[in-house]
C-alpha positions in Angstrom: 16.4 2.0 -31.3 18.8 1.2 -34.1 19.2 3.4 -37.2 16.7 1.2 -39.1 14.0 2.0 -36.6 14.0 -1.4 -34.9 14.3 -1.8 -31.2 17.2 -4.2 -31.4 15.3 -7.2 -30.0 14.8 -10.3 -31.9 11.4 -11.0 -30.4 12.4 -14.2 -28.6 10.8 -15.2 -25.3 12.5 -13.5 -22.3 13.0 -10.1 -23.9 10.1 -8.8 -21.8 11.8 -9.7 -18.5 15.2 -8.4 -19.5 13.9 -5.1 -20.8 11.4 -4.8 -18.0 13.7 -4.9 -15.0 12.7 -2.0 -12.8 9.2 -1.9 -14.2 6.0 -2.1 -12.2 5.0 -5.5 -13.6 8.4 -6.9 -12.6 8.0 -5.3 -9.1 4.5 -6.8 -8.9 5.9 -10.2 -9.8 8.7 -10.0 -7.2 6.4 -8.8 -4.5 3.9 -11.6 -5.3 6.8 -14.0 -5.1 7.8 -12.7 -1.6 4.3 -13.0 -0.3 3.9 -16.4 -1.9 7.2 -17.7 -0.3 6.2 -16.2 3.1 2.8 -17.9 3.0 4.3 -21.2 1.9 6.8 -21.1 4.8 4.0 -20.1 7.3 2.0 -23.1 6.2 5.0 -25.4 6.2 6.0 -24.3 9.7 2.5 -24.8 11.0 2.4 -28.3 9.5 5.8 -29.4 10.7 5.6 -27.7 14.1 1.9 -28.2 14.7 2.0 -27.9 18.4 3.4 -24.4 18.8 0.7 -22.5 17.1 -2.0 -24.9 18.1 -1.4 -23.7 21.7 -1.6 -20.1 20.4 -5.0 -20.8 18.8 -6.3 -22.6 21.9 -5.3 -19.8 24.2 -6.7 -17.1 22.0 -10.1 -18.9 21.6 -10.2 -19.7 25.4 -9.4 -16.1 26.2 -7.6 -17.4 29.3 -4.8 -14.8 29.2 -7.1 -11.8 28.8 -8.5 -9.5 31.5 -11.3 -12.2 31.9 -14.1 -9.6 32.0 -17.3 -11.4 32.7 -19.1 -9.2 30.1 -17.1 -10.8 27.3 -16.0 -14.2 28.6 -19.1 -15.7 27.2 -17.3 -15.5 23.8 -14.6 -17.9 25.0 -14.3 -21.3 23.3 -12.6 -23.7 25.7 -13.1 -26.9 23.7 -9.7 -28.1 22.4 -11.4 -30.0 19.6 -13.1 -26.9 18.3 -9.8 -24.9 18.6 -8.0 -27.7 16.8 -10.5 -27.7 13.9 -10.1 -24.0 13.7 -6.3 -24.3 13.6 -6.5 -27.0 10.8 -8.8 -24.7 8.9 -6.2 -21.9 9.3 -3.4 -24.1 8.0 -5.6 -25.3 5.0 -6.3 -21.6 4.2 -2.6 -20.7 4.4 -1.7 -23.6 2.1 -4.3 -22.7 -0.4 -3.2 -19.1 -0.3 0.4 -20.1 -0.9 -0.7 -22.2 -3.9 -2.7 -19.4 -5.4 0.2 -16.9 -5.0 2.8 -19.4 -6.4 0.5 -19.9 -9.4 0.3 -16.1 -9.8 4.1 -15.9 -9.8 4.2 -18.4 -12.6 1.6 -16.4 -14.5 3.7 -13.2 -14.0 6.8 -14.9 -15.4 4.8 -16.2 -18.4 3.3 -12.8 -19.1 6.6 -10.9 -18.7 8.5 -13.3 -20.9 6.3 -12.2 -23.7 7.3 -8.6 -23.3 4.8 -6.1 -24.7 3.0 -8.9 -26.4 2.4 -10.5 -23.0 -0.8 -10.3 -21.0 -0.3 -10.0 -17.3 -4.0 -9.7 -16.7 -4.3 -13.3 -15.5 -1.3 -12.8 -13.2 -2.8 -9.6 -11.7 -6.2 -11.3 -11.2 -4.6 -14.4 -9.6 -2.4 -12.2 -7.4 -5.4 -10.2 -6.4 -7.2 -13.4 -5.3 -4.2 -14.6 -3.3 -3.7 -11.2 -1.6 -7.3 -11.0 -0.7 -7.0 -14.4 0.9 -4.0 -13.0 2.9 -6.1 -10.0 4.0 -9.0 -12.2 5.0 -6.8 -14.5 7.1 -4.8 -11.8 8.9 -7.2 -8.9 8.7 -10.5 -10.6 9.4 -9.2 -13.8 11.1 -6.5 -12.4 13.4 -7.2 -8.7 13.8 -11.0 -8.6 13.8 -12.0 -12.0 15.1 -8.9 -12.9 17.2 -8.0 -9.4 18.3 -11.5 -7.9 19.0 -14.0 -10.7 19.3 -11.7 -12.9 21.4 -9.9 -9.9 23.0 -6.4 -11.0 22.0 -5.3 -7.4 22.3 -5.5 -7.9 26.1 -3.0 -10.8 26.2 0.7 -10.2 26.8 1.4 -13.9 26.2 -0.7 -14.8 23.2 -1.0 -11.7 21.1 -0.6 -12.0 17.3 -1.8 -8.5 16.4 1.6 -7.1 15.5 2.5 -9.8 13.0 -1.0 -9.8 11.6 -0.8 -6.1 11.1 2.5 -6.5 9.2 0.9 -9.1 6.9 -2.1 -6.9 6.2 0.2 -4.0 5.4 2.3 -6.1 3.0 -0.7 -7.6 1.3 -2.4 -4.2 1.0 0.7 -2.6 -0.4 1.1 -5.4 -3.0 -2.5 -5.1 -3.9 -2.2 -1.4 -4.6 1.1 -1.9 -6.5 -0.3 -4.5 -8.9 -3.3 -2.3 -9.7 -1.3 0.8 -10.6 -1.8 1.5 -14.4 1.9 0.9 -15.2 1.7 -2.5 -13.6 -0.5 -3.8 -16.3 2.4 -4.5 -18.6 0.7 -3.8 -21.9 2.0 -0.5 -23.1 0.2 2.5 -21.9 -1.4 0.9 -19.0 -4.0 -0.9 -21.1 -5.2 -4.1 -19.6 -6.6 -7.0 -21.6 -8.9 -7.7 -18.7 -12.5 -7.7 -19.9 
């Protein structure tokens, strides 16, 4: 504050970002950017190196490196065509997730550039959607379906539970962070969300 009671800012765009470094909205934007970049690289890697993770999906669905217990082997999907369709679906989901999160980063920057006048509600909602997509992919897809239904936990060769767990933890942490009252960016935690 200056002597005349003004905050010393001229109200131009960008004041919100400069004055907000270290704030929860900026932390939410950065964390959203990290998850967005990660998902974009995962999708890019699976598109440009299609064969590596195609083999992973085929082996997980075939359950051919598990204990091969006859009580659960009926779950195995040995068709390469079905496994490849599932893998293409995973890549499409990863790509869509990356696009949603990259859009959320843009919304965070737009909202933060406006400072206290800015509304980060759209950024929070879009980030929430993207993070829920990450949780569905790695939590439901890899941990629940791959890990339990297809018994991936039994495989020492084709086991993606540890990386899936890291992704679930990162997405869950980001989801909590962006929903903290101070992450709303509009003064005293008020959100312009209806």
